[in-house]
N, CA, C and O atoms as CSV, one atom per row, in Angstrom:
chain,resi,resn,atom,element,x,y,z
A,1,MET,N,N,97.472,106.358,72.790
A,1,MET,CA,C,95.924,106.222,72.139
A,1,MET,C,C,95.277,107.759,71.748
A,1,MET,O,O,94.778,108.566,72.532
A,2,PRO,N,N,95.383,107.834,70.873
A,2,PRO,CA,C,95.120,109.183,69.198
A,2,PRO,C,C,94.041,109.903,70.750
A,2,PRO,O,O,93.925,109.258,71.792
A,3,GLU,N,N,93.649,110.738,70.621
A,3,GLU,CA,C,93.862,111.509,71.361
A,3,GLU,C,C,91.455,111.847,71.146
A,3,GLU,O,O,90.569,112.458,71.743
A,4,SER,N,N,91.530,111.379,70.518
A,4,SER,CA,C,89.724,111.370,70.511
A,4,SER,C,C,89.580,110.334,71.258
A,4,SER,O,O,89.100,110.573,72.366
A,5,ILE,N,N,89.806,109.379,71.052
A,5,ILE,CA,C,89.771,108.038,72.101
A,5,ILE,C,C,90.278,107.699,72.996
A,5,ILE,O,O,90.010,106.616,73.516
A,6,TRP,N,N,91.547,108.867,73.652
A,6,TRP,CA,C,91.313,109.196,75.080
A,6,TRP,C,C,90.251,110.122,75.247
A,6,TRP,O,O,89.851,110.017,76.406
A,7,LYS,N,N,89.543,111.069,74.557
A,7,LYS,CA,C,88.583,112.421,75.150
A,7,LYS,C,C,86.755,110.969,75.978
A,7,LYS,O,O,86.149,111.042,77.048
A,8,GLN,N,N,86.580,109.916,74.742
A,8,GLN,CA,C,85.763,109.622,74.995
A,8,GLN,C,C,86.404,107.789,76.519
A,8,GLN,O,O,85.587,107.006,77.005
A,9,VAL,N,N,87.410,107.768,76.689
A,9,VAL,CA,C,87.356,106.703,77.402
A,9,VAL,C,C,87.027,107.797,78.985
A,9,VAL,O,O,86.048,107.554,79.691
A,10,LYS,N,N,88.286,109.282,79.415
A,10,LYS,CA,C,87.418,110.306,79.768
A,10,LYS,C,C,86.370,110.538,80.025
A,10,LYS,O,O,85.922,110.480,81.170
A,11,GLN,N,N,85.627,110.908,78.858
A,11,GLN,CA,C,83.824,111.191,79.679
A,11,GLN,C,C,83.464,109.943,79.759
A,11,GLN,O,O,82.663,109.968,80.693
A,12,TYR,N,N,83.560,108.368,79.222
A,12,TYR,CA,C,82.323,107.409,79.403
A,12,TYR,C,C,82.918,106.858,81.426
A,12,TYR,O,O,82.136,106.816,82.376
A,13,ALA,N,N,84.577,106.506,81.493
A,13,ALA,CA,C,85.264,105.593,82.474
A,13,ALA,C,C,86.222,106.098,83.663
A,13,ALA,O,O,87.155,106.901,83.629
A,14,PRO,N,N,85.808,105.536,84.469
A,14,PRO,CA,C,86.681,106.892,85.765
A,14,PRO,C,C,88.542,106.137,85.539
A,14,PRO,O,O,88.818,104.996,85.168
A,15,ILE,N,N,89.403,107.136,85.876
A,15,ILE,CA,C,89.928,106.581,85.442
A,15,ILE,C,C,91.625,105.610,86.666
A,15,ILE,O,O,92.234,106.371,87.417
A,16,PRO,N,N,91.968,104.421,86.634
A,16,PRO,CA,C,93.112,104.251,87.230
A,16,PRO,C,C,94.157,104.970,87.677
A,16,PRO,O,O,94.789,105.461,86.742
A,17,CYS,N,N,94.727,105.305,89.088
A,17,CYS,CA,C,95.585,106.546,88.954
A,17,CYS,C,C,96.410,105.506,90.524
A,17,CYS,O,O,95.960,104.541,91.143
A,18,LEU,N,N,97.376,106.074,90.641
A,18,LEU,CA,C,97.829,105.789,91.160
A,18,LEU,C,C,99.129,106.967,92.095
A,18,LEU,O,O,100.113,107.248,91.411
A,19,ASP,N,N,99.073,107.759,93.972
A,19,ASP,CA,C,100.167,108.619,93.681
A,19,ASP,C,C,100.804,108.138,95.388
A,19,ASP,O,O,100.311,107.467,96.295
A,20,VAL,N,N,101.826,108.708,95.262
A,20,VAL,CA,C,102.516,107.717,96.090
A,20,VAL,C,C,102.598,108.515,97.130
A,20,VAL,O,O,102.974,109.657,96.868
A,21,VAL,N,N,102.321,108.226,98.440
A,21,VAL,CA,C,103.259,109.495,99.580
A,21,VAL,C,C,104.965,109.006,99.854
A,21,VAL,O,O,105.558,108.061,100.374
A,22,LEU,N,N,105.244,110.077,99.267
A,22,LEU,CA,C,106.944,110.073,99.683
A,22,LEU,C,C,107.505,110.465,100.470
A,22,LEU,O,O,108.142,111.473,100.163
A,23,GLU,N,N,107.618,110.075,101.633
A,23,GLU,CA,C,108.944,109.972,103.023
A,23,GLU,C,C,109.905,110.075,102.951
A,23,GLU,O,O,110.424,109.088,102.430
A,24,ASN,N,N,110.542,110.794,103.205
A,24,ASN,CA,C,112.495,110.660,103.843
A,24,ASN,C,C,112.609,110.114,105.414
A,24,ASN,O,O,111.701,109.989,106.235
A,25,TYR,N,N,113.719,109.892,105.522
A,25,TYR,CA,C,113.790,110.026,106.823
A,25,TYR,C,C,113.624,111.433,107.873
A,25,TYR,O,O,113.885,111.238,109.060
A,26,ASP,N,N,113.443,112.029,107.691
A,26,ASP,CA,C,113.054,113.316,108.729
A,26,ASP,C,C,111.610,112.596,108.716
A,26,ASP,O,O,111.404,112.047,109.798
A,27,GLY,N,N,110.638,112.456,107.869
A,27,GLY,CA,C,109.580,111.791,108.532
A,27,GLY,C,C,108.731,112.518,107.301
A,27,GLY,O,O,107.588,112.153,107.029
A,28,ASP,N,N,109.592,113.868,106.398
A,28,ASP,CA,C,109.300,114.895,105.482
A,28,ASP,C,C,108.373,114.408,104.101
A,28,ASP,O,O,108.785,113.289,103.797
A,29,VAL,N,N,107.379,114.795,103.247
A,29,VAL,CA,C,106.064,114.391,102.556
A,29,VAL,C,C,107.270,114.886,101.469
A,29,VAL,O,O,108.220,115.670,101.475
A,30,LEU,N,N,106.858,114.272,100.866
A,30,LEU,CA,C,107.682,115.087,99.468
A,30,LEU,C,C,106.334,115.361,98.047
A,30,LEU,O,O,105.722,114.528,97.378
A,31,LEU,N,N,106.306,116.344,98.041
A,31,LEU,CA,C,105.695,117.328,96.592
A,31,LEU,C,C,106.163,118.091,95.801
A,31,LEU,O,O,107.238,118.665,95.628
A,32,GLY,N,N,104.737,117.995,95.102
A,32,GLY,CA,C,105.348,119.061,94.035
A,32,GLY,C,C,104.646,119.907,93.136
A,32,GLY,O,O,103.438,119.672,93.173
A,33,TRP,N,N,104.846,120.476,92.633
A,33,TRP,CA,C,104.533,121.705,91.612
A,33,TRP,C,C,103.690,121.104,90.875
A,33,TRP,O,O,103.959,120.091,90.229
A,34,ARG,N,N,102.438,121.744,90.903
A,34,ARG,CA,C,101.952,120.447,89.784
A,34,ARG,C,C,101.458,121.589,88.351
A,34,ARG,O,O,100.727,122.528,88.666
A,35,ARG,N,N,101.885,121.456,86.811
A,35,ARG,CA,C,102.195,122.671,86.250
A,35,ARG,C,C,100.575,122.268,85.480
A,35,ARG,O,O,99.965,123.153,84.879
A,36,ILE,N,N,99.912,120.593,85.616
A,36,ILE,CA,C,98.944,120.086,84.297
A,36,ILE,C,C,97.305,119.917,85.154
A,36,ILE,O,O,97.064,119.703,86.342
A,37,PRO,N,N,96.606,120.067,84.260
A,37,PRO,CA,C,94.765,119.644,84.994
A,37,PRO,C,C,94.752,118.251,85.386
A,37,PRO,O,O,95.371,117.394,84.754
A,38,PRO,N,N,94.154,118.042,86.275
A,38,PRO,CA,C,92.905,118.996,87.331
A,38,PRO,C,C,93.352,119.486,88.058
A,38,PRO,O,O,92.933,120.631,88.233
A,39,TYR,N,N,94.953,118.796,89.352
A,39,TYR,CA,C,95.533,119.832,90.089
A,39,TYR,C,C,95.980,120.495,89.518
A,39,TYR,O,O,96.951,119.740,89.550
A,40,ARG,N,N,96.397,121.505,88.757
A,40,ARG,CA,C,96.805,122.790,88.354
A,40,ARG,C,C,97.691,124.002,89.233
A,40,ARG,O,O,97.043,124.975,88.847
A,41,GLU,N,N,98.298,124.338,89.768
A,41,GLU,CA,C,99.037,125.161,90.435
A,41,GLU,C,C,98.320,124.832,91.839
A,41,GLU,O,O,97.317,125.280,92.396
A,42,VAL,N,N,99.322,123.804,92.181
A,42,VAL,CA,C,99.043,123.533,93.313
A,42,VAL,C,C,99.989,121.794,93.843
A,42,VAL,O,O,100.226,120.797,93.161
A,43,TRP,N,N,100.405,122.205,95.778
A,43,TRP,CA,C,101.059,121.346,95.508
A,43,TRP,C,C,100.693,120.093,95.664
A,43,TRP,O,O,100.157,119.867,96.749
A,44,ALA,N,N,100.849,118.789,94.613
A,44,ALA,CA,C,100.645,117.221,94.485
A,44,ALA,C,C,102.091,116.358,95.587
A,44,ALA,O,O,103.152,116.494,96.196
A,45,LEU,N,N,100.859,115.357,95.098
A,45,LEU,CA,C,101.681,113.737,95.514
A,45,LEU,C,C,102.025,114.143,94.009
A,45,LEU,O,O,101.598,114.994,93.229
A,46,PRO,N,N,103.684,112.425,93.927
A,46,PRO,CA,C,103.786,112.143,92.090
A,46,PRO,C,C,102.467,110.779,92.310
A,46,PRO,O,O,101.963,110.175,93.257
A,47,GLY,N,N,102.344,110.798,90.846
A,47,GLY,CA,C,102.259,109.711,90.461
A,47,GLY,C,C,101.275,110.121,89.325
A,47,GLY,O,O,101.191,111.225,88.786
A,48,GLY,N,N,100.355,108.694,89.010
A,48,GLY,CA,C,100.473,108.922,87.526
A,48,GLY,C,C,99.407,107.740,86.986
A,48,GLY,O,O,98.882,107.006,87.822
A,49,ARG,N,N,99.146,107.604,85.737
A,49,ARG,CA,C,98.090,106.462,85.482
A,49,ARG,C,C,98.765,105.253,85.441
A,49,ARG,O,O,99.954,105.007,85.243
A,50,LEU,N,N,97.448,104.264,85.744
A,50,LEU,CA,C,97.938,102.816,85.314
A,50,LEU,C,C,97.623,102.191,84.743
A,50,LEU,O,O,96.445,101.834,84.759
A,51,TYR,N,N,98.864,101.532,83.603
A,51,TYR,CA,C,98.912,100.815,82.623
A,51,TYR,C,C,98.283,99.595,83.238
A,51,TYR,O,O,98.530,99.025,84.301
A,52,GLY,N,N,96.656,99.127,81.480
A,52,GLY,CA,C,96.189,97.407,81.827
A,52,GLY,C,C,97.644,96.581,82.165
A,52,GLY,O,O,98.756,96.404,81.666
A,53,GLY,N,N,96.750,96.159,83.509
A,53,GLY,CA,C,97.929,95.082,83.288
A,53,GLY,C,C,99.602,95.271,83.925
A,53,GLY,O,O,100.610,94.581,83.771
A,54,GLU,N,N,99.404,96.231,84.509
A,54,GLU,CA,C,100.646,96.678,85.454
A,54,GLU,C,C,100.009,96.362,86.745
A,54,GLU,O,O,98.807,96.625,86.752
A,55,GLY,N,N,100.429,95.922,87.723
A,55,GLY,CA,C,100.475,95.907,89.519
A,55,GLY,C,C,101.395,97.245,89.706
A,55,GLY,O,O,102.081,97.901,88.923
A,56,ILE,N,N,101.030,97.376,91.415
A,56,ILE,CA,C,100.161,98.423,92.223
A,56,ILE,C,C,102.233,98.657,92.617
A,56,ILE,O,O,102.428,99.819,92.973
A,57,LYS,N,N,103.130,98.087,92.599
A,57,LYS,CA,C,104.138,98.225,93.249
A,57,LYS,C,C,105.533,98.377,91.533
A,57,LYS,O,O,106.500,99.117,91.351
A,58,ALA,N,N,104.802,97.102,90.538
A,58,ALA,CA,C,105.420,98.596,89.032
A,58,ALA,C,C,105.346,99.781,89.129
A,58,ALA,O,O,106.250,100.591,89.338
A,59,ALA,N,N,103.968,99.985,88.942
A,59,ALA,CA,C,102.737,101.746,89.023
A,59,ALA,C,C,104.099,102.677,89.463
A,59,ALA,O,O,104.825,103.487,88.887
A,60,ALA,N,N,103.974,101.821,91.419
A,60,ALA,CA,C,104.912,103.053,91.638
A,60,ALA,C,C,106.258,103.083,90.960
A,60,ALA,O,O,106.553,103.715,89.946
A,61,ALA,N,N,107.080,102.242,91.736
A,61,ALA,CA,C,109.067,102.018,90.538
A,61,ALA,C,C,108.161,102.548,89.683
A,61,ALA,O,O,107.392,103.377,90.171
A,62,ARG,N,N,107.990,102.141,87.895
A,62,ARG,CA,C,107.589,103.240,87.361
A,62,ARG,C,C,107.433,104.840,87.256
A,62,ARG,O,O,107.958,105.635,86.476
A,63,ILE,N,N,106.742,104.987,88.065
A,63,ILE,CA,C,105.653,106.974,87.842
A,63,ILE,C,C,107.732,107.181,88.710
A,63,ILE,O,O,108.478,107.686,87.870
A,64,LEU,N,N,108.393,106.888,89.945
A,64,LEU,CA,C,109.175,107.470,90.442
A,64,LEU,C,C,110.336,107.903,90.317
A,64,LEU,O,O,111.001,108.867,90.696
A,65,ALA,N,N,110.552,106.220,89.183
A,65,ALA,CA,C,112.163,106.447,88.697
A,65,ALA,C,C,111.305,107.592,87.529
A,65,ALA,O,O,112.281,108.339,87.452
A,66,GLU,N,N,110.324,108.234,86.652
A,66,GLU,CA,C,109.871,109.177,86.755
A,66,GLU,C,C,110.573,110.905,87.209
A,66,GLU,O,O,110.829,111.949,86.609
A,67,TYR,N,N,110.656,110.387,88.601
A,67,TYR,CA,C,111.373,111.746,89.079
A,67,TYR,C,C,112.953,111.471,89.312
A,67,TYR,O,O,113.602,112.346,89.885
A,68,CYS,N,N,113.486,110.475,88.953
A,68,CYS,CA,C,114.909,109.706,88.940
A,68,CYS,C,C,114.802,109.551,91.300
A,68,CYS,O,O,115.513,109.941,92.226
A,69,LEU,N,N,113.953,109.045,91.215
A,69,LEU,CA,C,113.461,108.633,92.668
A,69,LEU,C,C,113.443,106.652,92.665
A,69,LEU,O,O,113.355,106.150,91.544
A,70,SER,N,N,113.503,105.930,93.563
A,70,SER,CA,C,112.848,104.927,94.074
A,70,SER,C,C,112.642,104.716,95.370
A,70,SER,O,O,113.427,105.119,96.229
A,71,VAL,N,N,111.236,103.866,95.703
A,71,VAL,CA,C,110.934,103.674,97.042
A,71,VAL,C,C,111.568,102.679,97.582
A,71,VAL,O,O,112.474,102.092,96.991
A,72,ARG,N,N,111.037,102.275,99.153
A,72,ARG,CA,C,110.950,100.641,99.691
A,72,ARG,C,C,109.659,100.588,100.519
A,72,ARG,O,O,108.969,101.608,100.494
A,73,ASP,N,N,109.311,99.737,101.114
A,73,ASP,CA,C,108.454,99.530,102.096
A,73,ASP,C,C,107.003,99.808,101.141
A,73,ASP,O,O,106.186,100.561,101.671
A,74,LEU,N,N,106.786,99.469,100.319
A,74,LEU,CA,C,105.607,100.523,100.210
A,74,LEU,C,C,104.223,98.903,101.324
A,74,LEU,O,O,104.164,97.776,101.816
A,75,PHE,N,N,103.267,100.591,100.911
A,75,PHE,CA,C,101.888,99.961,102.597
A,75,PHE,C,C,100.684,101.076,101.545
A,75,PHE,O,O,100.666,102.252,101.181
A,76,LEU,N,N,99.725,99.750,101.374
A,76,LEU,CA,C,98.523,100.715,100.783
A,76,LEU,C,C,98.045,101.559,101.760
A,76,LEU,O,O,98.029,101.372,102.976
A,77,VAL,N,N,97.459,102.992,100.796
A,77,VAL,CA,C,96.850,103.242,102.056
A,77,VAL,C,C,95.810,103.810,101.785
A,77,VAL,O,O,95.532,104.768,102.508
A,78,GLY,N,N,94.999,103.512,100.842
A,78,GLY,CA,C,93.505,103.430,100.666
A,78,GLY,C,C,93.165,103.653,98.811
A,78,GLY,O,O,94.106,103.781,98.027
A,79,VAL,N,N,92.052,103.663,98.456
A,79,VAL,CA,C,91.212,103.987,97.254
A,79,VAL,C,C,90.562,105.593,97.768
A,79,VAL,O,O,89.750,105.750,98.680
A,80,PHE,N,N,91.275,106.877,96.760
A,80,PHE,CA,C,90.329,108.256,97.070
A,80,PHE,C,C,89.698,108.327,95.497
A,80,PHE,O,O,90.402,108.228,94.492
A,81,PRO,N,N,88.481,108.486,95.487
A,81,PRO,CA,C,88.279,107.966,94.083
A,81,PRO,C,C,87.563,110.087,93.862
A,81,PRO,O,O,87.280,110.713,94.883
A,82,ILE,N,N,87.475,110.515,92.956
A,82,ILE,CA,C,87.746,111.757,92.767
A,82,ILE,C,C,87.057,112.083,91.562
A,82,ILE,O,O,87.370,111.706,90.432
A,83,ARG,N,N,85.871,112.980,91.956
A,83,ARG,CA,C,85.483,113.246,90.010
A,83,ARG,C,C,85.644,115.358,89.423
A,83,ARG,O,O,85.218,116.380,89.961
A,84,PHE,N,N,86.285,115.168,88.404
A,84,PHE,CA,C,86.841,116.716,87.546
A,84,PHE,C,C,85.455,117.209,87.056
A,84,PHE,O,O,84.515,116.469,86.768
A,85,PRO,N,N,85.462,118.686,86.997
A,85,PRO,CA,C,84.892,118.592,85.774
A,85,PRO,C,C,84.770,117.887,84.129
A,85,PRO,O,O,83.953,117.974,83.212
A,86,SER,N,N,86.074,117.160,84.355
A,86,SER,CA,C,85.943,117.050,82.918
A,86,SER,C,C,86.136,115.126,82.694
A,86,SER,O,O,85.691,114.498,81.733
A,87,ARG,N,N,86.746,114.659,83.627
A,87,ARG,CA,C,86.651,113.638,84.829
A,87,ARG,C,C,86.690,112.850,85.768
A,87,ARG,O,O,87.185,113.318,86.794
A,88,ALA,N,N,86.146,111.190,85.836
A,88,ALA,CA,C,86.615,110.561,86.771
A,88,ALA,C,C,87.652,109.956,87.116
A,88,ALA,O,O,88.038,108.997,86.448
A,89,ASP,N,N,88.481,110.472,88.476
A,89,ASP,CA,C,89.698,109.251,89.216
A,89,ASP,C,C,89.455,108.246,90.389
A,89,ASP,O,O,88.886,108.258,91.481
A,90,VAL,N,N,90.186,107.347,89.600
A,90,VAL,CA,C,89.801,106.357,91.038
A,90,VAL,C,C,91.410,105.695,91.893
A,90,VAL,O,O,91.731,104.521,92.083
A,91,PRO,N,N,92.231,107.105,92.298
A,91,PRO,CA,C,93.246,106.758,92.626
A,91,PRO,C,C,93.832,106.120,93.581
A,91,PRO,O,O,93.621,106.474,94.740
A,92,ILE,N,N,94.792,104.920,93.264
A,92,ILE,CA,C,95.225,104.792,94.561
A,92,ILE,C,C,96.705,104.844,95.805
A,92,ILE,O,O,97.784,104.436,95.377
A,93,CYS,N,N,96.659,105.140,96.659
A,93,CYS,CA,C,98.226,105.849,97.562
A,93,CYS,C,C,97.917,104.791,98.340
A,93,CYS,O,O,97.235,104.195,99.173
A,94,VAL,N,N,99.056,104.933,97.384
A,94,VAL,CA,C,100.624,103.366,98.006
A,94,VAL,C,C,101.720,105.025,99.176
A,94,VAL,O,O,101.781,106.223,98.901
A,95,ALA,N,N,102.369,104.225,100.414
A,95,ALA,CA,C,103.379,105.289,100.781
A,95,ALA,C,C,104.381,104.613,101.141
A,95,ALA,O,O,104.285,103.423,100.844
A,96,GLY,N,N,105.283,104.900,101.653
A,96,GLY,CA,C,105.994,104.210,101.625
A,96,GLY,C,C,107.459,105.042,101.297
A,96,GLY,O,O,107.727,105.803,100.367
A,97,ARG,N,N,108.285,104.580,102.441
A,97,ARG,CA,C,110.329,105.498,102.131
A,97,ARG,C,C,110.671,105.681,100.967
A,97,ARG,O,O,110.409,105.109,99.909
A,98,ILE,N,N,111.619,106.995,101.398
A,98,ILE,CA,C,113.339,106.675,99.336
A,98,ILE,C,C,113.751,105.363,99.676
A,98,ILE,O,O,113.738,104.295,100.288
A,99,ALA,N,N,114.028,105.984,99.061
A,99,ALA,CA,C,115.245,104.551,98.984
A,99,ALA,C,C,115.608,104.997,98.423
A,99,ALA,O,O,116.695,104.544,98.781
A,100,GLU,N,N,116.209,106.478,96.649
A,100,GLU,CA,C,117.138,107.124,96.787
A,100,GLU,C,C,116.546,107.638,95.782
A,100,GLU,O,O,115.509,107.429,95.153
A,101,GLY,N,N,117.940,108.801,95.730
A,101,GLY,CA,C,117.404,109.548,94.496
A,101,GLY,C,C,117.993,110.767,95.279
A,101,GLY,O,O,118.789,110.919,96.205
A,102,GLU,N,N,117.178,111.614,94.421
A,102,GLU,CA,C,117.274,112.939,93.913
A,102,GLU,C,C,115.674,113.892,93.441
A,102,GLU,O,O,115.342,114.345,92.345
A,103,PRO,N,N,114.955,113.923,94.781
A,103,PRO,CA,C,113.645,115.030,93.050
A,103,PRO,C,C,113.913,115.127,91.969
A,103,PRO,O,O,114.882,115.882,91.894
A,104,THR,N,N,113.639,114.821,91.111
A,104,THR,CA,C,114.035,115.822,89.850
A,104,THR,C,C,112.791,116.065,88.788
A,104,THR,O,O,112.353,115.311,87.919
A,105,PRO,N,N,112.183,118.050,89.371
A,105,PRO,CA,C,111.019,117.702,87.514
A,105,PRO,C,C,111.506,117.642,86.980
A,105,PRO,O,O,112.688,117.860,86.712
A,106,ASP,N,N,109.827,116.935,86.241
A,106,ASP,CA,C,110.329,116.675,84.346
A,106,ASP,C,C,109.573,117.343,83.701
A,106,ASP,O,O,108.789,116.991,82.819
A,107,GLY,N,N,109.991,119.345,84.544
A,107,GLY,CA,C,109.092,120.556,82.812
A,107,GLY,C,C,108.295,120.734,82.947
A,107,GLY,O,O,107.896,121.885,83.120
A,108,GLU,N,N,107.248,119.284,82.957
A,108,GLU,CA,C,106.129,118.333,82.958
A,108,GLU,C,C,104.351,119.151,83.558
A,108,GLU,O,O,103.509,120.048,83.602
A,109,GLU,N,N,105.025,117.483,83.968
A,109,GLU,CA,C,103.813,118.039,85.182
A,109,GLU,C,C,104.517,118.255,86.699
A,109,GLU,O,O,103.750,118.229,87.661
A,110,PHE,N,N,105.508,118.400,86.865
A,110,PHE,CA,C,105.251,119.636,87.448
A,110,PHE,C,C,106.753,120.456,87.023
A,110,PHE,O,O,107.461,120.463,86.017
A,111,SER,N,N,106.803,121.083,88.284
A,111,SER,CA,C,107.674,122.811,87.591
A,111,SER,C,C,109.362,122.506,89.108
A,111,SER,O,O,110.528,122.811,88.855
A,112,SER,N,N,108.878,121.867,90.505
A,112,SER,CA,C,109.944,122.150,90.888
A,112,SER,C,C,109.055,120.253,91.903
A,112,SER,O,O,108.109,119.534,91.584
A,113,PHE,N,N,110.175,120.212,93.244
A,113,PHE,CA,C,109.890,120.039,93.945
A,113,PHE,C,C,109.754,119.944,95.776
A,113,PHE,O,O,110.665,120.757,95.937
A,114,ARG,N,N,109.317,119.576,97.299
A,114,ARG,CA,C,109.586,119.619,97.883
A,114,ARG,C,C,109.688,118.712,98.539
A,114,ARG,O,O,109.481,117.565,98.144
A,115,TRP,N,N,110.187,119.170,100.217
A,115,TRP,CA,C,109.728,117.816,100.846
A,115,TRP,C,C,109.585,118.360,102.457
A,115,TRP,O,O,110.516,118.798,103.133
A,116,THR,N,N,108.130,118.209,102.895
A,116,THR,CA,C,107.644,119.659,104.401
A,116,THR,C,C,107.284,118.605,105.079
A,116,THR,O,O,107.235,117.455,104.641
A,117,SER,N,N,107.082,118.887,105.922
A,117,SER,CA,C,106.354,118.372,107.409
A,117,SER,C,C,105.055,119.030,107.375
A,117,SER,O,O,103.945,118.520,107.226
A,118,ARG,N,N,105.423,120.398,107.557
A,118,ARG,CA,C,103.438,120.431,107.678
A,118,ARG,C,C,102.939,121.355,105.330
A,118,ARG,O,O,103.265,121.939,104.297
A,119,LEU,N,N,102.049,120.698,106.121
A,119,LEU,CA,C,101.871,120.857,104.608
A,119,LEU,C,C,100.752,122.063,104.386
A,119,LEU,O,O,100.172,122.651,105.298
A,120,PRO,N,N,100.598,122.275,103.078
A,120,PRO,CA,C,100.789,124.085,102.677
A,120,PRO,C,C,99.589,123.563,102.067
A,120,PRO,O,O,99.188,122.519,101.553
A,121,VAL,N,N,98.868,125.643,102.554
A,121,VAL,CA,C,97.649,125.668,102.154
A,121,VAL,C,C,97.368,125.720,100.636
A,121,VAL,O,O,96.167,125.496,100.483
A,122,ASP,N,N,97.924,125.905,99.564
A,122,ASP,CA,C,97.544,125.270,98.279
A,122,ASP,C,C,97.767,123.888,97.961
A,122,ASP,O,O,98.814,123.818,97.317
A,123,LEU,N,N,97.299,122.868,98.108
A,123,LEU,CA,C,97.797,120.770,98.703
A,123,LEU,C,C,96.386,120.416,98.210
A,123,LEU,O,O,95.340,120.673,98.806
A,124,GLY,N,N,96.522,119.757,96.975
A,124,GLY,CA,C,94.941,119.535,96.692
A,124,GLY,C,C,94.197,119.008,97.641
A,124,GLY,O,O,94.498,118.876,98.827
A,125,ALA,N,N,93.441,118.775,97.229
A,125,ALA,CA,C,91.972,118.829,98.394
A,125,ALA,C,C,93.113,117.090,98.744
A,125,ALA,O,O,93.892,116.822,99.658
A,126,ASN,N,N,92.477,115.961,97.011
A,126,ASN,CA,C,92.820,114.950,97.340
A,126,ASN,C,C,93.548,114.492,98.160
A,126,ASN,O,O,93.303,113.876,99.197
A,127,TYR,N,N,94.730,114.876,97.566
A,127,TYR,CA,C,96.543,115.020,98.473
A,127,TYR,C,C,95.791,114.698,99.892
A,127,TYR,O,O,95.564,113.580,100.354
A,128,ARG,N,N,95.485,115.893,100.429
A,128,ARG,CA,C,95.676,115.942,101.924
A,128,ARG,C,C,95.603,115.055,102.303
A,128,ARG,O,O,96.500,114.315,102.705
A,129,ARG,N,N,93.747,114.795,102.249
A,129,ARG,CA,C,93.217,113.438,102.296
A,129,ARG,C,C,94.091,111.878,102.749
A,129,ARG,O,O,94.082,111.163,103.751
A,130,MET,N,N,94.869,111.835,101.301
A,130,MET,CA,C,95.837,110.562,101.206
A,130,MET,C,C,97.196,111.165,102.660
A,130,MET,O,O,97.472,110.280,103.470
A,131,ILE,N,N,97.733,112.217,102.818
A,131,ILE,CA,C,98.692,112.152,103.329
A,131,ILE,C,C,98.182,112.021,104.405
A,131,ILE,O,O,98.975,111.176,104.823
A,132,GLU,N,N,97.179,112.229,105.594
A,132,GLU,CA,C,96.989,112.338,106.831
A,132,GLU,C,C,96.565,111.018,107.059
A,132,GLU,O,O,96.765,110.404,108.107
A,133,ARG,N,N,95.804,110.458,105.780
A,133,ARG,CA,C,95.383,108.461,106.360
A,133,ARG,C,C,96.499,109.035,106.169
A,133,ARG,O,O,96.699,110.194,106.534
A,134,TYR,N,N,97.158,108.492,105.724
A,134,TYR,CA,C,98.921,107.871,106.154
A,134,TYR,C,C,99.290,107.699,107.917
A,134,TYR,O,O,99.153,106.967,108.897
A,135,ARG,N,N,99.905,109.104,107.380
A,135,ARG,CA,C,99.950,109.945,109.047
A,135,ARG,C,C,99.463,109.242,109.794
A,135,ARG,O,O,100.039,108.651,110.708
A,136,TYR,N,N,97.891,109.185,109.412
A,136,TYR,CA,C,97.527,108.226,110.971
A,136,TYR,C,C,97.503,106.441,110.909
A,136,TYR,O,O,97.414,105.534,111.736
A,137,MET,N,N,97.627,106.546,109.558
A,137,MET,CA,C,97.953,104.036,109.068
A,137,MET,C,C,99.298,104.196,110.215
A,137,MET,O,O,99.250,103.359,111.117
A,138,LYS,N,N,100.374,105.085,110.271
A,138,LYS,CA,C,101.851,104.812,110.819
A,138,LYS,C,C,100.925,104.673,112.576
A,138,LYS,O,O,101.254,103.637,113.154
A,139,CYS,N,N,100.029,105.441,113.278
A,139,CYS,CA,C,100.356,105.424,114.177
A,139,CYS,C,C,99.523,103.642,115.013
A,139,CYS,O,O,99.418,103.225,116.166
A,140,TYR,N,N,99.351,103.416,114.428
A,140,TYR,CA,C,99.216,101.853,114.387
A,140,TYR,C,C,100.095,100.697,113.574
A,140,TYR,O,O,100.040,100.398,112.381
A,141,PRO,N,N,100.799,100.235,114.474
A,141,PRO,CA,C,102.288,98.863,114.182
A,141,PRO,C,C,101.133,97.608,112.881
A,141,PRO,O,O,101.142,97.106,111.757
A,142,GLU,N,N,100.270,97.720,114.228
A,142,GLU,CA,C,99.977,96.106,112.992
A,142,GLU,C,C,99.063,97.020,111.583
A,142,GLU,O,O,99.555,97.274,110.484
A,143,LEU,N,N,98.027,97.278,111.925
A,143,LEU,CA,C,97.918,97.803,109.914
A,143,LEU,C,C,98.808,98.370,109.734
A,143,LEU,O,O,98.308,99.000,108.802
A,144,MET,N,N,100.028,98.855,109.805
A,144,MET,CA,C,101.213,99.435,108.569
A,144,MET,C,C,101.558,97.525,108.755
A,144,MET,O,O,101.221,97.019,107.685
A,145,ARG,N,N,101.967,96.682,109.503
A,145,ARG,CA,C,101.880,95.666,108.683
A,145,ARG,C,C,100.319,94.904,108.082
A,145,ARG,O,O,100.214,94.214,107.069
A,146,LEU,N,N,99.741,95.100,108.588
A,146,LEU,CA,C,98.724,94.817,107.165
A,146,LEU,C,C,98.947,95.656,106.026
A,146,LEU,O,O,97.769,95.407,105.768
A,147,CYS,N,N,99.059,95.890,105.736
A,147,CYS,CA,C,98.857,97.004,104.326
A,147,CYS,C,C,100.458,96.910,103.901
A,147,CYS,O,O,100.803,97.290,102.783
A,148,ARG,N,N,101.130,96.540,104.568
A,148,ARG,CA,C,102.789,96.813,103.707
A,148,ARG,C,C,102.388,94.990,102.049
A,148,ARG,O,O,102.359,93.759,102.051
A,149,LEU,N,N,102.254,95.810,101.340
A,149,LEU,CA,C,102.589,95.496,99.478
A,149,LEU,C,C,104.103,94.289,99.752
A,149,LEU,O,O,104.685,93.800,98.784
């Protein structure tokens, strides 16, 4: 999309996004050090924009493949609208366990990745809400069953 059109879209329409809470078998969550706005120089979840006509599972697979990862057992965590000075986003959060792969930063959006059980202070606020909601959900097997994608 040409930059001039993208600027208009960001000005007038919320951007649908997908963020992924990815766990390893120890229950640690994958965080990446983000290099680009709007969450610049904070720890963040892997994520990206949803494309027209793209399903949530397909978007999660595409986004994680950019970092050499795949996921299994995907669950809907929720929708976490947020307003930034430059745009409004409507992130859909999903969660699952890593199926395979070693997280590989792209050098553009993320400079590094780490697995952690403790959430760092410099974690983006919306990402913190997503992870906390997922951790709460895991306490209720029936809720997890209902949220399975």
